[in-house]
N, C-alpha and C positions, 0 to 999 in steps of 0.2 A: 577553552582557549584554542583558537585556530589562527594560524598565521598564513596569509596568502603572500608568500615571499616574492612573488612576481611583481607585487606593487610596492615593495620596499626598496630603499636605497641601501647600499652597503659601503661601509667605510672601514678602512684598516688603519690602525695606529702603527706606523712603521717602527722598526727597532724593537727593543725588548721592553716588556712591562713586568713589574713585580706581581706575581700571581697570588700574593697574599691579599692584594686589593680585591674588594668585592664591588658590587654594582654601584653603590653610591660614590665611592672613590673613583671608579672608572668613569662614571658620568661627569665628575669634576674634570678628569683628564680630557674627556670629549669637549667639554666647554672651554677649558683654559688652554690646553695644548693644541687641540685640533681645530679650535675656533668654530665648532659646530654646535647645534642645539640637540641635547640628548633626549628631548621629549618628542622629537619628530618621528615620523614613520620610517625609521631607519634601524639597521643592525650595525653595531660597532664591534669590531673584532680586535683582540689583543693576543699577543703571544709571549711566552716566557723566554728568558735569555737562552735557554738550551734548546728552544724550538720544539719541545716535546709536549707543551701544554698550550691549548688554545681556549680562550674564554670569549664569549659573545654576550652582549647585553642589548636589549631593546625595551622601549617603554610600552607597557600594555595597559592603557587606560587608568590604572590606579596603582601601579608599581612596576618595578623593573623585572623583566624576565631574564634570567641569567642561565647560561649553559656553558659547561666546560667539557673539553675532551682531552684526555691524557693518552698519548701514544705509548704503548708498551715497548715498541721497537721503532726505530727510525725517527725522523724529524719532519716537521712541516717546512715547506719552502716559505720564506718570509722576507718581504722587502726590508731593506735597511734604511732607506731614506724616503722622504715625502714625495720626491719626484717619481718614485716607482709605484707608489700606492695610493694613498688617501681614499679616493673613490674607486670602487671596483664594481664589477657586475656579478650577478648570480652564477654565471658559467665559470668565472675565474675562481669563485669561492668553491664551487663543486670540484673543479680541477685540483685545487689545493688540497681539499679533503681526500681526494683520491690519490694523493702523493705526487701529483704533477707540479711543475713549476710554471705558473702562468706569467711570471714576471721575467722570465728569461727571454731577452730580446736579442735578435741578431743585429749586428751593426749594419746600418744602411750605407752601402757603397755607391759612390758616384764616379765610375771610371771615366777617364777622358779619352783614352785610346787603348787599343790592343797591343 
């Protein structure tokens, strides 16, 4: 098993997900809630309500590959709604795993005069 993640798409399910769900049920969420195809070359990420558990699934030819990470301290930065997340890139995922907040955006200002 080898994943060249540079060639994958990454999608985040905004909000909280029940971490009792496993790959098959998460794939149904991908299909029904996110309106995406769970069998494509993509990684789908989900986060618990307390933002301490992260779960990812991806299809690997004959079954789902599932990985979880539970933080012992701290929480993951996680978008609350779809306008903040759905499709993300690998650098945003890496930043999130390092404890950064890739979804924090500064407001764009358009001053008219000084």
